[in-house]
Residue frames relative to the residue before (quaternion, step in Angstrom):
aa qw qx qy qz dx dy dz
M 1.0000 0.0000 0.0000 0.0000 0.00 0.00 0.00
P 0.5114 -0.6520 0.4451 0.3395 3.61 -1.02 0.62
P 0.5379 -0.6121 0.4534 0.3611 3.59 -1.12 0.57
S 0.6113 -0.5412 0.4226 0.3934 3.55 -1.23 0.48
P 0.5407 -0.6224 0.4426 0.3527 3.61 -0.94 0.77
A 0.6373 0.5484 -0.3366 0.4240 3.57 1.04 -0.71
M 0.7434 0.3725 -0.2170 0.5114 3.59 1.18 -0.50
S 0.3926 0.6835 -0.5197 0.3296 3.60 1.17 0.14
A 0.3494 -0.7966 0.4489 0.2044 3.55 -0.22 1.29
P 0.5198 -0.6296 0.4700 0.3354 3.58 -1.06 0.69
A 0.5980 -0.5408 0.4393 0.3961 3.52 -1.22 0.40
P 0.6533 -0.5342 0.3457 0.4103 3.60 -1.09 0.57
S 0.6163 0.5664 -0.3567 0.4150 3.61 1.05 -0.63
A 0.6213 0.5467 -0.3443 0.4435 3.58 1.23 -0.37
F 0.5661 0.6023 -0.3924 0.4035 3.58 1.22 -0.29
A 0.6060 -0.5804 0.4064 0.3615 3.53 -1.26 0.36
G 0.6983 -0.4438 0.2810 0.4864 3.61 1.19 -0.13
L 0.7540 -0.3610 0.2731 0.4760 3.53 -1.27 -0.25
P 0.6143 -0.5593 0.3925 0.3946 3.58 -1.13 0.54
E 0.3908 -0.6936 0.5610 0.2269 3.52 -1.19 0.68
A 0.3742 -0.7328 0.5213 0.2262 3.58 -0.68 1.06
I 0.1660 -0.7703 0.6121 0.0662 3.55 -1.05 0.89
A 0.1455 -0.8001 0.5786 0.0625 3.58 -0.77 1.00
G 0.8293 0.2865 -0.1722 0.4478 3.53 -1.28 0.37
R 0.2467 0.7928 -0.5202 0.2000 3.57 0.72 1.06
G 0.5572 -0.6808 0.3762 0.2907 3.56 1.08 0.75
A 0.8524 0.0644 -0.0137 0.5188 3.55 -0.65 -1.16
L 0.6237 0.5475 -0.3547 0.4307 3.59 1.01 -0.69
D 0.6052 0.5465 -0.3572 0.4554 3.59 1.08 -0.65
A 0.6947 0.4636 -0.2707 0.4787 3.57 1.01 -0.82
L 0.6816 0.4929 -0.2881 0.4577 3.59 1.02 -0.77
F 0.7759 0.2189 -0.1081 0.5818 3.60 1.17 -0.64
P 0.0475 -0.8338 0.5493 0.0281 3.63 0.51 1.09
G 0.8024 0.2611 -0.2203 0.4894 3.54 -0.94 0.97
F 0.5916 0.5442 -0.3709 0.4650 3.60 1.27 -0.09
R 0.3044 -0.7269 0.5852 0.1908 3.55 -1.30 0.35
H 0.3163 -0.7484 0.5590 0.1653 3.54 -1.23 0.51
F 0.0699 -0.8043 0.5900 -0.0107 3.53 -1.01 0.92
R 0.2086 -0.7249 0.6385 0.1525 3.53 -1.32 0.43
V 0.0966 -0.7933 0.6010 0.0147 3.57 -0.88 1.02
A 0.2987 -0.7456 0.5717 0.1671 3.57 -0.94 0.94
T 0.2886 -0.7535 0.5673 0.1645 3.57 -0.94 0.91
A 0.7089 -0.4757 0.3162 0.4137 3.56 -1.31 0.22
D 0.7338 0.4001 -0.2435 0.4921 3.62 1.10 -0.56
G 0.6634 -0.5701 0.2893 0.3888 3.57 1.20 0.54
V 0.5001 0.6241 -0.4411 0.4071 3.59 1.24 0.16
H 0.2349 -0.7509 0.6003 0.1435 3.56 -1.12 0.73
I 0.1326 -0.7831 0.6060 0.0435 3.54 -0.86 1.03
E 0.2257 -0.7711 0.5812 0.1294 3.56 -0.88 0.96
A 0.0282 -0.7960 0.6041 -0.0259 3.55 -1.09 0.79
T 0.2708 -0.7225 0.6159 0.1591 3.52 -1.27 0.61
V 0.1010 -0.8301 0.5474 -0.0330 3.56 -0.72 1.15
G 0.1998 0.7733 -0.5869 0.1328 3.55 -1.02 0.85
G 0.6881 0.4896 -0.3525 0.4031 3.54 -1.32 0.21
S 0.2575 -0.7356 0.5982 0.1864 3.52 -1.35 -0.27
G 0.5665 0.5712 -0.4530 0.3841 3.53 -1.22 0.55
P 0.7800 -0.2922 0.2163 0.5094 3.59 -1.22 -0.33
P 0.5185 -0.6694 0.4320 0.3105 3.61 -1.02 0.73
L 0.0598 -0.7720 0.6328 -0.0064 3.53 -1.09 0.90
L 0.2115 -0.7832 0.5782 0.0868 3.56 -0.64 1.17
L 0.1310 -0.7804 0.6095 0.0484 3.58 -0.89 1.01
L 0.0516 -0.7991 0.5989 -0.0077 3.58 -0.86 1.01
H 0.3550 -0.7702 0.5098 0.1445 3.55 -0.93 1.02
G 0.4190 -0.6930 0.5262 0.2595 3.53 -1.38 0.01
H 0.6512 -0.4970 0.4233 0.3869 3.52 -1.40 -0.35
P 0.6785 -0.2599 -0.6853 -0.0493 1.59 -1.97 1.60
Q 0.3492 0.7876 -0.4236 0.2797 3.53 1.02 0.89
T 0.3723 -0.6858 0.5787 0.2370 3.53 -1.36 -0.33
R 0.7602 -0.3427 0.2754 0.4784 3.57 -1.29 -0.20
A 0.5258 0.6602 -0.4028 0.3543 3.60 1.22 -0.39
I 0.5141 0.6539 -0.4321 0.3484 3.64 1.16 -0.34
W 0.6915 0.5133 -0.2782 0.4253 3.59 1.11 -0.56
H 0.4103 0.7662 -0.4490 0.2075 3.60 1.23 -0.10
K 0.6642 0.5007 -0.3213 0.4526 3.63 1.08 -0.55
A 0.7407 0.4046 -0.2152 0.4914 3.60 1.10 -0.67
A 0.5599 0.6700 -0.3803 0.3050 3.59 1.09 -0.68
P 0.6527 0.5154 -0.3634 0.4199 3.68 0.78 -0.76
A 0.6734 0.4752 -0.3047 0.4774 3.61 0.93 -0.83
L 0.6401 0.5118 -0.3267 0.4708 3.59 1.00 -0.76
A 0.6601 0.5334 -0.3083 0.4298 3.58 1.02 -0.82
A 0.5617 0.5808 -0.3941 0.4380 3.59 1.24 -0.21
H 0.7522 0.3541 -0.1813 0.5254 3.59 1.25 -0.42
F 0.8084 0.2224 -0.0514 0.5425 3.57 1.12 -0.73
T 0.4232 -0.5642 0.6114 0.3588 3.47 -1.41 0.11
V 0.1843 -0.8270 0.5291 0.0461 3.55 -0.29 1.34
I 0.0420 -0.7751 0.6304 -0.0077 3.56 -0.91 1.01
A 0.0419 -0.7997 0.5985 -0.0249 3.58 -0.39 1.25
A 0.0910 -0.8391 0.5363 -0.0044 3.58 -0.41 1.24
D 0.3803 -0.6485 0.6017 0.2697 3.53 -1.31 0.49
L 0.4279 -0.6907 0.5213 0.2609 3.59 -0.81 0.99
R 0.5878 -0.5312 0.4449 0.4176 3.57 -1.18 0.42
G 0.7531 0.3378 -0.2822 0.4889 3.54 -0.98 0.89
Y 0.7460 0.3414 -0.1764 0.5438 3.58 1.27 -0.33
G 0.8306 0.2497 -0.1468 0.4756 3.54 -1.30 0.30
D 0.7514 -0.3547 0.2920 0.4736 3.52 -0.98 -0.93
S 0.4593 0.6600 -0.4633 0.3725 3.59 1.22 0.30
S 0.6755 -0.4983 0.3575 0.4093 3.57 -1.30 0.31
K 0.2029 -0.7609 0.6092 0.0935 3.51 -1.27 0.60
P 0.0698 -0.8506 0.5204 0.0284 3.60 0.40 1.20
E 0.6258 -0.4841 0.4347 0.4302 3.53 -1.33 0.16
S 0.5345 -0.6888 0.4045 0.2761 3.53 -1.04 0.82
G 0.3334 -0.7317 0.5253 0.2784 3.60 0.97 -0.83
G 0.6855 -0.5372 0.3200 0.3728 3.54 -1.21 0.54
D 0.7650 0.3133 -0.1878 0.5304 3.59 1.01 -0.73
H 0.4444 -0.7251 0.4171 0.3206 3.56 1.36 0.14
A 0.2666 0.7946 -0.5053 0.2054 3.57 1.18 0.51
A 0.5776 0.5954 -0.3807 0.4085 3.59 1.12 -0.54
Y 0.7552 0.3051 -0.1873 0.5491 3.59 1.21 -0.44
S 0.2998 0.7257 -0.5510 0.2827 3.57 1.12 0.53
K 0.5686 -0.5837 0.4394 0.3781 3.56 -1.12 0.51
R 0.5649 0.5787 -0.3836 0.4460 3.58 1.21 -0.41
A 0.6710 0.4741 -0.2966 0.4868 3.60 0.93 -0.85
M 0.6729 0.4909 -0.3006 0.4646 3.58 0.95 -0.85
A 0.6267 0.5200 -0.3300 0.4775 3.57 1.10 -0.66
A 0.6272 0.5277 -0.3350 0.4647 3.58 1.03 -0.75
D 0.5883 0.5712 -0.3624 0.4430 3.59 1.10 -0.67
V 0.7479 0.4113 -0.2476 0.4584 3.56 0.65 -1.08
L 0.5722 0.5505 -0.3887 0.4674 3.59 1.16 -0.41
T 0.6246 0.5262 -0.3228 0.4784 3.57 1.06 -0.77
V 0.6321 0.5323 -0.3293 0.4569 3.58 0.96 -0.87
M 0.6961 0.4778 -0.2912 0.4499 3.57 0.77 -0.99
R 0.6684 0.4821 -0.3130 0.4721 3.58 0.94 -0.77
A 0.6356 0.5264 -0.3359 0.4539 3.58 1.02 -0.72
L 0.6880 0.4444 -0.2655 0.5086 3.57 1.17 -0.59
G 0.6078 -0.6181 0.3203 0.3821 3.57 1.31 0.15
H 0.5944 0.5775 -0.3514 0.4355 3.60 1.26 0.32
A 0.1754 -0.8116 0.5526 0.0716 3.57 -0.35 1.25
R 0.7838 0.1290 -0.0537 0.6050 3.59 1.16 -0.58
F 0.0873 0.8220 -0.5404 0.1571 3.58 -0.74 1.01
D 0.4717 -0.6170 0.5417 0.3214 3.52 -1.38 0.20
V 0.1930 -0.7699 0.5984 0.1093 3.56 -1.26 0.47
L 0.0365 -0.7400 0.6716 0.0036 3.52 -1.09 0.95
A 0.0975 0.8379 -0.5173 0.1442 3.57 -0.43 1.18
H 0.2377 -0.7768 0.5768 0.0862 3.52 -1.15 0.82
D 0.8776 0.0760 -0.0204 0.4730 3.55 -1.20 0.68
R 0.8343 -0.0104 0.0085 0.5511 3.65 -0.70 -0.98
G 0.6298 0.5399 -0.3318 0.4492 3.56 1.03 -0.75
A 0.6256 0.5284 -0.3392 0.4631 3.57 1.12 -0.63
R 0.6197 0.5154 -0.3456 0.4805 3.61 1.12 -0.56
V 0.6139 0.5125 -0.3366 0.4972 3.58 1.10 -0.67
A 0.6602 0.5129 -0.3077 0.4542 3.57 0.94 -0.89
H 0.6012 0.5485 -0.3530 0.4615 3.61 1.04 -0.71
R 0.6952 0.4582 -0.2814 0.4770 3.58 0.84 -0.93
L 0.6099 0.5490 -0.3460 0.4549 3.59 1.02 -0.75
A 0.7029 0.4639 -0.2725 0.4654 3.57 0.85 -0.97
M 0.6453 0.5086 -0.3272 0.4668 3.59 1.08 -0.60
D 0.7476 0.4152 -0.2192 0.4697 3.56 0.90 -0.92
A 0.7976 0.1769 -0.0766 0.5715 3.59 1.11 -0.66
P 0.0121 -0.8487 0.5287 0.0005 3.61 0.62 1.06
H 0.5736 0.5941 -0.3743 0.4218 3.57 1.21 -0.44
A 0.6982 0.4914 -0.2657 0.4477 3.60 1.17 -0.53
V 0.7406 0.4114 -0.2162 0.4852 3.59 1.06 -0.72
R 0.2789 -0.7826 0.5414 0.1289 3.55 -0.63 1.19
R 0.7741 -0.0638 0.0704 0.6259 3.57 0.87 -1.00
L 0.2012 -0.7914 0.5744 0.0569 3.53 -1.15 0.73
A 0.0135 -0.7806 0.6245 -0.0209 3.59 -0.75 1.09
L 0.0755 -0.8238 0.5608 -0.0326 3.57 -0.57 1.23
L 0.2132 -0.8211 0.5266 0.0543 3.55 -0.83 1.09
D 0.8941 -0.0752 -0.0065 0.4415 3.49 -0.93 1.17
I 0.6007 0.4639 -0.4474 0.4730 3.53 0.73 1.12
A 0.2140 -0.6522 0.6895 0.2313 3.46 -1.49 0.13
P 0.6878 -0.4651 0.3136 0.4607 3.63 -1.14 0.28
T 0.5962 -0.6255 0.3747 0.3359 3.56 -0.94 0.96
L 0.6684 0.5033 -0.3131 0.4494 3.59 0.81 -0.96
A 0.6619 0.5044 -0.3098 0.4599 3.58 0.93 -0.85
M 0.6536 0.5114 -0.3257 0.4530 3.58 1.00 -0.74
Y 0.6529 0.4826 -0.3238 0.4857 3.61 0.97 -0.73
E 0.6768 0.4927 -0.3063 0.4532 3.59 0.91 -0.85
G 0.7468 0.3896 -0.2148 0.4944 3.58 1.10 -0.64
A 0.3586 0.7620 -0.4821 0.2416 3.58 1.27 0.13
N 0.0095 -0.7795 0.6261 -0.0124 3.55 -1.02 0.89
D 0.7637 -0.3687 0.2466 0.4691 3.56 -1.28 -0.06
A 0.6612 0.5156 -0.3174 0.4429 3.59 0.88 -0.89
F 0.6586 0.5020 -0.3057 0.4698 3.57 0.96 -0.85
A 0.6714 0.5109 -0.3054 0.4416 3.59 0.85 -0.95
R 0.6595 0.4985 -0.3150 0.4662 3.58 0.99 -0.74
A 0.7039 0.4618 -0.2701 0.4672 3.58 0.95 -0.84
Y 0.7604 0.2801 -0.1541 0.5653 3.58 1.04 -0.81
W 0.0281 0.8510 -0.5207 0.0615 3.54 0.94 0.98
H 0.6257 0.5720 -0.3469 0.4012 3.60 1.05 -0.75
W 0.5430 0.6035 -0.4094 0.4162 3.63 1.15 -0.47
F 0.7580 0.3906 -0.1898 0.4866 3.56 0.95 -0.89
F 0.5855 0.5479 -0.3562 0.4797 3.57 1.25 -0.39
L 0.7245 0.4788 -0.2603 0.4220 3.59 0.77 -1.04
I 0.6761 0.4830 -0.3107 0.4615 3.62 1.14 -0.40
Q 0.4220 0.6914 -0.4856 0.3287 3.60 1.22 0.09
P 0.6250 -0.5716 0.3567 0.3943 3.62 -1.04 0.65
A 0.5341 -0.6041 0.4925 0.3274 3.54 -1.16 0.74
P 0.6687 -0.1699 -0.7059 -0.1603 1.49 -2.20 1.22
L 0.2485 0.8226 -0.4959 0.1250 3.62 1.17 0.29
P 0.7504 0.3699 -0.2748 0.4739 3.67 0.48 -0.99
E 0.6014 0.5609 -0.3670 0.4347 3.60 1.02 -0.72
R 0.6740 0.5101 -0.2998 0.4424 3.57 0.86 -0.96
L 0.6799 0.4859 -0.2977 0.4615 3.58 0.93 -0.84
I 0.6345 0.5077 -0.3337 0.4778 3.63 1.00 -0.71
E 0.6960 0.4881 -0.2769 0.4479 3.56 0.84 -0.99
A 0.5768 0.5988 -0.3800 0.4053 3.59 1.14 -0.50
D 0.7948 -0.0665 0.0710 0.5990 3.60 1.07 -0.70
P 0.1638 -0.8322 0.5216 0.0925 3.62 0.30 1.22
G 0.6363 0.5439 -0.3371 0.4309 3.59 1.01 -0.75
A 0.6505 0.5041 -0.3158 0.4723 3.56 1.00 -0.80
Y 0.6282 0.5249 -0.3425 0.4610 3.59 0.98 -0.79
L 0.6473 0.5237 -0.3158 0.4550 3.57 0.92 -0.91
R 0.6900 0.4761 -0.2864 0.4639 3.58 0.84 -0.95
D 0.6595 0.5097 -0.3203 0.4501 3.59 0.96 -0.77
V 0.6904 0.4721 -0.2890 0.4657 3.60 0.90 -0.88
M 0.7674 0.3731 -0.2028 0.4804 3.59 0.74 -1.04
G 0.6974 0.5097 -0.2823 0.4173 3.57 0.94 -0.84
R 0.6506 0.5201 -0.3249 0.4479 3.60 1.19 -0.39
R 0.4961 0.6323 -0.4471 0.3926 3.60 1.23 0.00
S 0.7682 -0.4329 0.2275 0.4132 3.54 -1.31 0.30
A 0.7598 0.3904 -0.2113 0.4749 3.62 0.95 -0.80
G 0.4199 -0.6929 0.4826 0.3326 3.59 1.22 -0.13
L 0.7127 -0.4382 0.3252 0.4408 3.58 -1.14 -0.60
A 0.4032 0.7667 -0.4407 0.2351 3.59 1.27 -0.13
P 0.6981 0.5018 -0.3205 0.3977 3.68 0.84 -0.76
F 0.6646 0.5685 -0.2963 0.3839 3.58 1.18 -0.46
D 0.4672 -0.6551 0.5295 0.2687 3.52 -0.94 0.99
P 0.5268 -0.6541 0.4262 0.3362 3.64 -0.80 0.88
M 0.6320 0.5282 -0.3413 0.4529 3.58 1.05 -0.68
A 0.6454 0.5009 -0.3194 0.4802 3.59 1.04 -0.75
L 0.6335 0.5255 -0.3326 0.4604 3.59 0.96 -0.82
A 0.6517 0.5074 -0.3148 0.4677 3.57 0.96 -0.85
E 0.6348 0.5207 -0.3272 0.4677 3.58 1.07 -0.70
Y 0.6352 0.5128 -0.3324 0.4723 3.59 0.97 -0.77
Q 0.6743 0.4877 -0.3030 0.4644 3.57 0.93 -0.87
R 0.6118 0.5463 -0.3505 0.4521 3.61 1.00 -0.76
C 0.7182 0.4489 -0.2610 0.4633 3.56 0.82 -0.99
L 0.6231 0.5406 -0.3468 0.4463 3.59 1.04 -0.68
A 0.6895 0.4742 -0.2705 0.4759 3.58 1.14 -0.62
L 0.4821 0.6704 -0.4492 0.3411 3.63 1.20 -0.12
P 0.5811 -0.5793 0.4274 0.3794 3.62 -1.05 0.65
G 0.8065 0.2869 -0.2236 0.4661 3.55 -0.89 0.96
T 0.5245 0.6507 -0.4299 0.3416 3.61 1.15 -0.33
A 0.6420 0.5125 -0.3384 0.4590 3.60 0.89 -0.84
R 0.6343 0.5196 -0.3253 0.4710 3.58 1.00 -0.79
G 0.6704 0.5093 -0.3005 0.4482 3.57 0.94 -0.88
I 0.6483 0.5143 -0.3182 0.4625 3.57 0.94 -0.88
C 0.6748 0.4794 -0.3006 0.4737 3.58 0.88 -0.92
G 0.6220 0.5405 -0.3407 0.4526 3.59 1.02 -0.73
D 0.6143 0.5538 -0.3290 0.4557 3.56 1.04 -0.83
Y 0.7320 0.4239 -0.2457 0.4735 3.59 0.77 -1.02
R 0.6277 0.5183 -0.3528 0.4615 3.62 1.01 -0.67
A 0.6251 0.5211 -0.3380 0.4727 3.58 1.04 -0.70
S 0.6575 0.5237 -0.3188 0.4379 3.60 0.95 -0.83
A 0.7017 0.4391 -0.2638 0.4952 3.57 1.13 -0.61
G 0.7540 0.3513 -0.1926 0.5206 3.59 1.25 -0.03
I 0.8376 0.2127 -0.1167 0.4894 3.56 -0.23 -1.29
D 0.6229 0.5404 -0.3569 0.4388 3.62 1.02 -0.65
L 0.6375 0.5105 -0.3305 0.4729 3.58 1.03 -0.72
D 0.5949 0.5475 -0.3610 0.4649 3.59 1.09 -0.64
H 0.6687 0.4926 -0.3023 0.4678 3.59 0.90 -0.91
D 0.6543 0.5065 -0.3190 0.4622 3.59 0.99 -0.79
R 0.6524 0.5013 -0.3176 0.4714 3.58 0.99 -0.77
E 0.6046 0.5374 -0.3551 0.4686 3.60 1.09 -0.63
D 0.6277 0.5210 -0.3322 0.4735 3.60 1.00 -0.78
R 0.6628 0.5076 -0.3091 0.4554 3.57 0.89 -0.94
A 0.6747 0.5023 -0.3039 0.4473 3.59 0.86 -0.93
A 0.7218 0.4185 -0.2362 0.4981 3.58 1.09 -0.72
H 0.4023 -0.7334 0.4520 0.3098 3.61 1.33 0.03
R 0.3047 0.7359 -0.5396 0.2729 3.58 0.97 0.86
A 0.0123 -0.7936 0.6078 -0.0242 3.54 -1.03 0.84
L 0.5545 -0.5770 0.4796 0.3599 3.54 -1.26 0.47
T 0.2392 -0.8126 0.5225 0.0973 3.56 -0.88 0.94
M 0.6195 0.5470 -0.3526 0.4390 3.61 1.17 -0.43
P 0.6239 -0.5175 0.3982 0.4294 3.64 -1.16 0.34
L 0.1047 -0.7977 0.5938 0.0127 3.55 -0.95 0.97
L 0.1240 -0.7605 0.6355 0.0493 3.53 -0.95 1.02
A 0.0828 -0.7862 0.6121 0.0196 3.58 -0.73 1.10
L 0.0060 0.7761 -0.6292 0.0416 3.55 -0.82 1.10
W 0.0451 0.7991 -0.5978 0.0460 3.58 -1.00 0.76
G 0.5362 -0.6476 0.4492 0.3023 3.55 -1.24 0.51
E 0.4079 -0.7341 0.4834 0.2472 3.58 -0.75 0.99
Q 0.6456 0.4811 -0.3244 0.4965 3.59 1.29 -0.14
G 0.6120 0.5984 -0.3245 0.4025 3.58 1.30 0.04
V 0.7058 -0.4832 0.3463 0.3852 3.50 -1.42 0.16
V 0.6119 0.5579 -0.3582 0.4314 3.59 0.98 -0.76
H 0.6640 0.4945 -0.2987 0.4748 3.57 0.95 -0.86
R 0.6929 0.5032 -0.2775 0.4355 3.56 0.94 -0.90
C 0.7990 0.3484 -0.1455 0.4681 3.57 0.96 -0.87
F 0.7981 0.2489 -0.1067 0.5382 3.62 1.14 -0.42
D 0.3507 -0.6620 0.6080 0.2629 3.53 -1.41 0.09
P 0.2489 -0.8388 0.4557 0.1636 3.61 0.26 1.23
L 0.6659 0.5040 -0.3352 0.4362 3.61 0.83 -0.87
A 0.6604 0.5022 -0.3161 0.4601 3.59 0.89 -0.87
L 0.6808 0.4867 -0.2984 0.4589 3.58 0.95 -0.82
W 0.6521 0.4902 -0.3302 0.4748 3.61 0.99 -0.69
R 0.6445 0.5285 -0.3341 0.4402 3.60 1.05 -0.64
R 0.5646 0.5693 -0.3942 0.4492 3.58 1.24 -0.13
V 0.7930 0.2990 -0.1343 0.5135 3.60 1.12 -0.62
A 0.7515 0.2931 -0.1821 0.5623 3.60 1.26 0.04
A 0.4554 -0.7322 0.4559 0.2208 3.54 -1.07 0.82
D 0.7918 0.2244 -0.0758 0.5630 3.60 1.10 -0.66
V 0.1760 0.8203 -0.5053 0.2018 3.56 0.22 1.33
R 0.1034 0.7413 -0.6619 0.0405 3.51 -1.15 0.76
G 0.2844 0.7725 -0.5390 0.1785 3.59 -1.22 0.30
Q 0.1103 -0.7883 0.6036 0.0454 3.54 -1.33 0.01
A 0.5518 -0.5590 0.4938 0.3731 3.51 -1.38 0.13
L 0.2413 -0.7463 0.6043 0.1400 3.55 -1.17 0.70
P 0.5215 -0.6622 0.4356 0.3159 3.63 -1.06 0.66
C 0.5392 0.5549 -0.4375 0.4581 3.55 0.46 1.28
G 0.5653 -0.5871 0.4499 0.3652 3.54 -1.31 -0.20
H 0.8435 -0.2522 0.1633 0.4453 3.52 -1.27 -0.53
Y 0.7545 0.4228 -0.2188 0.4517 3.59 0.83 -0.99
I 0.1152 -0.8675 0.4810 0.0527 3.55 0.70 1.15
P 0.6825 0.4999 -0.3364 0.4137 3.68 0.73 -0.84
E 0.7476 0.3580 -0.2181 0.5151 3.59 1.15 -0.50
E 0.6584 0.4939 -0.3126 0.4741 3.60 1.12 -0.54
A 0.8281 0.0571 0.0331 0.5567 3.58 0.90 -0.89
P 0.0139 0.8522 -0.5231 0.0044 3.62 0.68 1.01
A 0.6480 0.5140 -0.3375 0.4494 3.62 0.95 -0.75
L 0.6535 0.4988 -0.3045 0.4810 3.57 1.00 -0.82
L 0.6090 0.5441 -0.3454 0.4623 3.57 1.03 -0.73
L 0.6812 0.4850 -0.2919 0.4642 3.57 0.83 -0.97
E 0.6046 0.5764 -0.3469 0.4265 3.59 1.05 -0.77
H 0.7405 0.3853 -0.2201 0.5048 3.60 1.06 -0.72
V 0.7044 0.4933 -0.2777 0.4282 3.56 0.94 -0.83
L 0.6576 0.5425 -0.3378 0.3990 3.60 0.85 -0.86
P 0.6622 0.4745 -0.3431 0.4676 3.67 0.82 -0.73
F 0.6373 0.5296 -0.3301 0.4521 3.58 1.01 -0.75
L 0.7381 0.4378 -0.2377 0.4550 3.58 0.84 -0.96
T 0.7432 0.4088 -0.2225 0.4806 3.61 1.12 -0.58
A 0.4753 0.6714 -0.4519 0.3451 3.61 1.21 -0.10
P 0.5603 -0.5799 0.4511 0.3825 3.61 -1.06 0.62
Q 0.3380 -0.7577 0.5235 0.1937 3.55 -0.87 0.93
R 0.4816 -0.6689 0.4918 0.2806 3.53 -0.95 0.97
Q 0.3914 -0.7160 0.5325 0.2249 3.55 -0.90 0.91
E 0.6028 -0.5689 0.4170 0.3730 3.56 -1.13 0.66
G 0.7616 0.3346 -0.2671 0.4865 3.55 -0.86 0.99
Q 0.5960 0.5486 -0.3687 0.4559 3.57 1.27 -0.32
P 0.5230 -0.6234 0.4676 0.3453 3.64 -1.11 0.57
């Protein structure tokens, strides 16, 4: 199927140029020893920061809420032995730009966020790549793979089901457990004001109430999440992300459904058996509604798989990402 016109990536000449190297990123330097940091400008003036290391085929890593690229610090060294690893901060998060949301929140649509990371990968010289993504980043990766199937070779998504299916299947148990989905979409400035009043408390309440509590998180990573959550504009960006998911993103998903568009690349779905997605949904069945080549399973952990169970994650992800890929036309 042809890519969405909205995601047809601009020619390299349309980019702002080569990535800008960033030095002295504090905790990130310690969490990702031997990696380098870059800033890439997109066509709409947003700057996306990424941490890069390793060698081999390119692998894009995307984080979730309320975190940053730092979630990958436990898995990145092992991945970098096989891949050129690119861990990016989504717009609105981390050290990336936090633009105004706009009336329809299109600035934080997963289509806009996917276009950002496509720009990053092309600016780094990668036209085709694998993607490993968690939570909000996995929703961006879903849209990226749907809109730019020519760019995504393999897709590994952690602890989500498709956004449209989750909203359509929402029940009391889901709403109580994923209360932040409904808090963050409230009209501005209510949620922004409450987050900005005490970013550390918001972080502890969101992450600490999950099945594993705060025990799995490296103190340096937690401090990095809190630093970034307190940056000007982060609360606006987070709310924009969730408001887009409850609005314009659902429109895009419904357009895919109406046009019978489906993901065509191999997709690995992994989720925590102690988490809400496992309790409230059937992830494999839901992914098979929107993708042609799906495999996966629950893992014995909670939501934050890259930090709760990095060795188990690698045990499942590395064979999937390194297996010889079937050529088109082969049985």
